[in-house]
C-alpha positions in Angstrom: 0.0 0.0 -0.4 1.9 3.3 -1.2 2.0 5.9 1.1 -0.3 8.5 1.0 1.3 12.4 1.7 -0.4 14.6 4.0 -1.9 17.5 2.1 -0.8 20.7 3.6 -2.9 23.5 3.9 -1.2 27.3 2.5 -0.8 30.2 4.5 -3.9 32.2 5.4 -2.4 35.1 6.8 -2.1 37.5 3.5 -6.0 37.1 3.1 -6.9 36.9 6.5 -4.7 40.3 7.1 -5.9 42.1 3.2 -9.8 41.6 4.7 -8.5 43.2 8.1 -7.3 45.7 6.5 -10.4 46.2 4.5 -12.4 46.6 7.2 -10.1 49.3 9.6 -9.8 51.3 6.4 -13.6 51.7 5.4 -14.5 52.0 9.7 -11.1 54.6 9.8 -12.9 56.6 6.9 -16.5 57.1 8.6 -14.7 57.9 12.3 -12.1 60.0 10.7 -14.8 62.0 8.9 -13.0 61.2 5.6 -16.2 60.1 4.5 -19.6 61.2 5.0 -21.6 59.8 7.9 -23.9 58.9 5.7 -22.5 55.9 4.0 -21.5 54.2 7.8 -24.3 52.0 7.2 -22.2 50.3 4.1 -20.1 49.7 6.4 -22.7 46.8 7.5 -22.0 45.0 4.1 -17.9 45.5 4.3 -17.9 44.0 7.6 -19.6 40.9 6.9 -17.8 40.2 3.6 -14.6 40.8 5.3 -15.7 38.2 8.2 -15.2 35.2 5.7 -11.3 35.5 5.1 -11.0 35.8 8.7 -13.1 32.7 9.9 -12.1 30.8 7.3 -8.5 31.8 7.6 -8.9 31.2 11.3 -10.1 27.7 10.5 -6.9 26.8 8.4 -4.8 28.2 10.6 -6.0 26.0 13.1 -5.9 23.5 10.9 -2.0 24.2 10.5 -1.7 24.3 14.6 -1.4 28.0 14.7 -2.9 28.8 17.8 -1.6 32.8 17.9 -2.6 34.1 14.6 -6.4 31.4 14.1 -7.6 33.3 17.9 -7.1 36.9 15.9 -8.5 36.0 12.9 -11.1 34.5 15.1 -11.7 37.0 17.2 -11.7 39.6 15.0 -13.8 37.4 12.3 -16.9 36.9 14.8 -16.2 39.1 17.7 -15.5 41.9 16.3 -16.1 41.7 12.9 -19.7 40.6 13.5 -20.3 42.3 16.5 -19.8 45.2 15.0 -21.7 44.5 11.9 -25.0 43.5 13.9 -24.9 46.1 16.3 -24.5 48.8 14.0 -27.2 47.2 12.0 -29.6 47.0 14.9 -28.6 51.0 15.4 -29.2 52.1 12.1 -32.4 50.3 11.2 -33.7 49.1 14.7 -33.8 51.9 16.8 -37.4 53.8 17.1 -35.4 57.0 16.4 -32.4 58.5 16.0 -30.2 57.9 19.3 -32.6 55.8 21.1 -30.0 53.2 21.5 -26.7 54.3 23.6 -23.6 52.5 23.3 -22.6 52.5 27.0 -22.8 48.3 26.6 -19.8 49.1 23.7 -17.4 50.1 26.5 -17.8 47.0 27.9 -17.3 45.5 24.6 -14.3 48.0 23.5 -12.3 47.5 26.8 -12.5 43.6 27.2 -11.1 42.9 23.4 -8.5 45.8 24.1 -6.9 43.9 26.9 -7.7 40.8 24.7 -6.0 41.8 22.0 -3.1 43.1 23.9 -2.6 39.6 25.3 -2.5 38.7 21.7 0.2 41.2 21.4 2.7 39.6 23.5 2.3 36.4 22.1 3.3 37.7 18.4 6.4 38.9 20.0 8.2 35.7 19.3 7.1 36.6 15.9 8.0 39.5 15.0 8.6 43.6 16.9 7.0 45.0 14.5 3.6 42.5 14.2 3.8 43.0 18.3 4.1 47.1 17.6 0.8 47.2 15.1 -1.6 44.5 17.1 -0.6 46.4 20.4 -1.5 49.7 18.1 -5.4 48.2 17.1 -5.5 47.5 20.9 -5.1 51.2 22.1 -7.6 51.9 19.1 -10.3 49.5 21.0 -9.3 51.4 24.5 -10.1 54.5 22.7 -13.2 53.0 21.1 -14.2 52.0 24.8 -13.6 55.5 26.5 -15.6 57.1 23.6 -18.7 54.8 24.2 -18.9 55.8 28.2 -17.8 59.6 27.3 -19.4 60.1 23.6 -16.0 62.6 24.0 -16.5 63.5 19.7 -12.8 63.7 19.5 -12.2 60.2 20.6 -14.1 59.2 17.6 -11.9 60.7 15.1 -8.7 59.5 16.8 -9.6 56.1 16.7 -10.1 56.6 13.5 -6.7 57.9 12.3 -5.8 54.1 14.4 -7.6 52.5 12.1 -5.9 53.4 9.6 -2.4 53.1 10.9 -3.3 49.9 11.0 -4.6 49.2 8.0 -1.4 50.3 6.3 -0.2 47.8 9.2 -2.0 45.8 7.6 -1.6 46.1 4.1 2.2 46.1 4.4 2.4 42.6 7.0 0.2 40.8 3.6 2.4 41.6 1.2 5.6 41.2 3.0 3.7 37.4 3.9 2.5 36.8 0.2 5.9 37.8 -1.5 8.1 36.1 0.8 5.8 32.8 1.0 5.6 33.3 -3.4 9.2 34.1 -4.1 10.4 31.8 -0.8 12.7 34.4 0.6 12.2 37.7 2.6 10.8 41.0 0.0 9.8 43.5 2.3 11.0 43.3 6.3 8.8 42.9 8.6 11.1 43.1 11.7 13.0 40.3 13.7 11.4 38.8 16.8 11.1 40.6 20.1 11.7 37.5 22.4 12.2 33.8 22.1 
C-alpha cells in the first residue's frame, strides 16, 4: 500500500490581513470624517464580507496548528467584525428613533477586546517586533473606542479612526510581506525580528 502524503494547507495570513485592512480602512474613513457619516450603513456589508476570510483563515490556522493567528483571526472575524456589523445594523435600522439606543454597553465590549488584543500582541513578539507593535496599536484603538462609548467625547472617535487607518496600512504591508515572501521563498519586505523567544 502506497503511503499517502498529507496535504499541507497554505498560509492564510495574507488573506486574513488583507480582509482586516479593508474593514479597518473603511471604519477609519468613517470615524475620521474622511467620508460622510451617511455612508456608515454601507459598513455593514463591508464588515460581513470581511468576516468570511477571517473565519475561514482562522479555521485553516487551527488546522495548521497556528494557535495565535487562529485566535486573533477568529476573534476579529466573529466578535469584532460580525459583532460590529450586527450592532451597527441594530442601531441604524432597528432603533425607533435616531439615538434611541445609546452605546455605553459598547464600552465594555471594546475594553474587553483591548485587554485580549494586548495579550495576543505579546504572543506576536515571538514572531516580530513590528507585528507586536501594530497589534498592540489596534488594541489602543479599542481602548479609545471604549472611552468614547462611555464619554461621548467626539474627538476620541476621530483619534480611533486615525488609529484604524494606521492599522490598515500595517495590515496591507504585512499581508504583502507574507504573500511575496512565501511566493518568492525569501524575504522581500522586512517585518522585523522577534522581540523574544
